[in-house]
N, C-alpha and C positions, 0 to 999 in steps of 0.2 A: 492253439490255432487250428491246426490240421483237423483235429476233432470237430470244431466248430464248423470247418467247411464240408466236412463229410456230412454232418447233420442238417444243415442247409441244404446239400445237394439232395439228400434223400427226402427231405420236406418238399422240395421241388418237384423231385419225381411222383411223389404221392399226390401232389396236387393235379399234376399232369394225367396222372392214371385216373383220377376221380373225374376230371372234367372230361376225360376221354369216355368213360362209361356213362358219366350223365347225359353227354351228347346223343348217344345211342337211346338211352332211356327216353329222352324228350322226343326224339325223332318217332320212336315206338308210340308215345302218346299223341303226338300230332297226327300220325297215319291212323292209329286206332279210333280217333276224333272223327276224322274225314268218313271212314267206313260206317261208324255209327251214326253220323249224320246222314248218309244215303239209307241205311236201316231204317231209321225213325222217319224219314221221307216218304217211303215205300209203305211204313205202317200207316201214316196218317193221312196220304194222298191218293196213293194207288189200292186197287183192289188186290193186289199180290205182292209179296214180299220175298225176293229169291234169296235171302241172306238167312240161313238158319242159324248157324253159331259163328262166333268170331273168338279165336283164341290167340294170344300174344305170349311172346318170351324173350328173354334177354340172356344171351349165352354167359355163361360164369367166365371171370378170368382165366380159371384152370382149363374150359373147354376150348377158349380161345388159343391159349399156348399151346395145348395139344395139337388143334389144328394147324396153328404155325408151324409146328413141328413135321407134320404129315406134309404139308404143302413146301416145306424147305425155304420159307420165307425170310427175309432179314428180320431180326429180332428188334424192331423198333416201331413205335406208334403210327409213322407215317406209311411204313409197308403194312402194317397189319389192316390199316383203315383201307389200304389200296386192294390188299389181295383177300382179306377175309370180309365175304360181301354178305354173309348170313349173321352178323352179330346180333342185329334185332330182327325178329321175325314174326311174321302174322299169318295166320291159317284161316282162311274164310271156307266154310262149309255151306254148300249150296243145295236146292232140291234137284235141280236139272242141269243137263250139260249146258243147255242154251244159256241159263242164268250164269254160268261161270264166264262166258265170253262178254256177256252184257255188263257185269260187275267190273270185268278186267277193262274193258271200254271206257267206262264210266271214271275209272281210276286213271286211266292214262289221259282223260281229257281234262283233269284239272291243270289249271295253269302252272302252279308251282311244284308239280310232279314230274319227272324226267325220267323216261324209261332207260335203264342201263341194258338190261338182258331181258329177253322174252323167249321162254322154253315151253313148248306145247307138247307134254307127255302124254295127251290124251288122243291126238291125231298120230302122234308117233311114240307109243309106248315104250318104256325101257325094256331090256331084255328079260328082265324078271316080271314083266306085266304092269309094273307101275304105271299108273295115270294119275296126272295131275297138270294144272298150269302153274308155271314159276315164273314170278317177275321179280327182277331188282330194280327198285325204283329209288330215285336220289330227291330228297326234300331240303330245303332249306331250314336250318335251326338258329335262332337268334340267341345268342348268349350275351352278357353283360358287356363285353367288349371285344366280340366277334361275330361273324355270321358263317356258320360251316354247312357244307353241303354233305348230308349223312346217307348211306344206303341201307334200305329195308327191303328184307326178302319176303314176297307175299306169295303164299300158296293158296290156291283157290280149287276146290275138288266137290265131287258131290259126295251125299252121305255114304253111297256104297262105295266109292273108292277111299273115303277117309276110314270106314270100317274095316277095308280090306289092308290099308297101309298101318293103322294103328295094331293090327294082330300081326302082320309080317314081320313089323319091327320087334315085337315083343319075343317072338318065335328066334329070330336072329339074336336077340341079347340073351336069351335064356339058354341056347346052344351055343357054347363057346369056340366049339371046334368047326372045322369045315363043313358046310351044310352039304348033305348028301345030295346027288342028283336027283334021285326019285322026290325026295321033298321040294327040291327046286322047280322041278315038272309040276308037282301037285299046286303049289304056290302060283305058278304062272297060270296053271289052269284055272284057279279060282279067281284070279285077276280078270280073266277073259270072261267068266261067268258074271263077274260084278259089271264088267263094261256091257255084256249083253243086257243085263237088267236096266242099266241106264239108258240104253238106246230103246228098249222097249216102253220105259217109261216117259222117256222124251217124246215117243210117238203118240202115247196116251194123253199127254199133255197137251201137245199142238192139237190133236183131235178135239179136245175138250174145251180148248180156248177158241177154236173155230165155231164149235157148237154155242158157246156163250155169246161171241160176236154175231151170230146167225140170230140167236134169239133176241139181242139187244137191238138189232136192225129190224127185226119184225115187230118188235114194240113200238118204235118209231112210227111204223105204218098203221098202227091200230087207230081208230077214231077216239076223239078226245074223250076219257073217263071209261072207255070200253076195254076191260081187262088189262088196263095199264096203270099200275099202282103208283108210279111216279107222277103221271099225269092226272090221276085221282086226287093225288095230296095237292097237287098245284091247284086244280079245280077247287078243292073244298077250302083252300087258304084262301083264295081270290074270292070267293063267296063270302067267306067268314069276316075277312079283314078290309076288304074292299066294296064289298055290296055288289059284286059282278055275277051274273046269273047267265 
């Protein structure tokens, strides 16, 4: 009898753990879909798509348990859900700094997305030079018998920021001992160089955008059919289809 109870208890625990991890997977899928919809909208409707890449990852149970130990949390599912906020994670890579804030604004404006945390490491870089925008959002997930609010971490950074962060991560993991101060200073210096590159590219982006808008405004001032391809096309269409000259 005791053995049967133990088996039933273990079965219940297994089901709850599976549902726990599935909820985060569904939240990750839901949030990824929202971002991909934004990406497709930019591709098909607008002239410019600010999203370069989207990556997602789900922490393994082993990684979750290690983080629980580091944070010294209670070892139960409710405590894990409250204290471990990056079980589901998405990284968005953008072209320019302004794109980061535009994408974060669009995500925050979605009705079923609630912002839990917002950390701007671009305006306020970490001591090691790390730059990125971090958001913890909460979205509803509808299971067969319940609705759950699940947290997803979203990191948004430029290509230069992502390049630096990826290499910095590899250097730290390759060197298992304490990092020498000289190397830490070098890493911070390269982070500052990446930040400078981003600011220069942002300036060029704004200048090119202004030139484009000026060109479009000038086109509208041109006489009908004179040096204006869009108007020429409209004129030809009207002549061919409607017989208007």
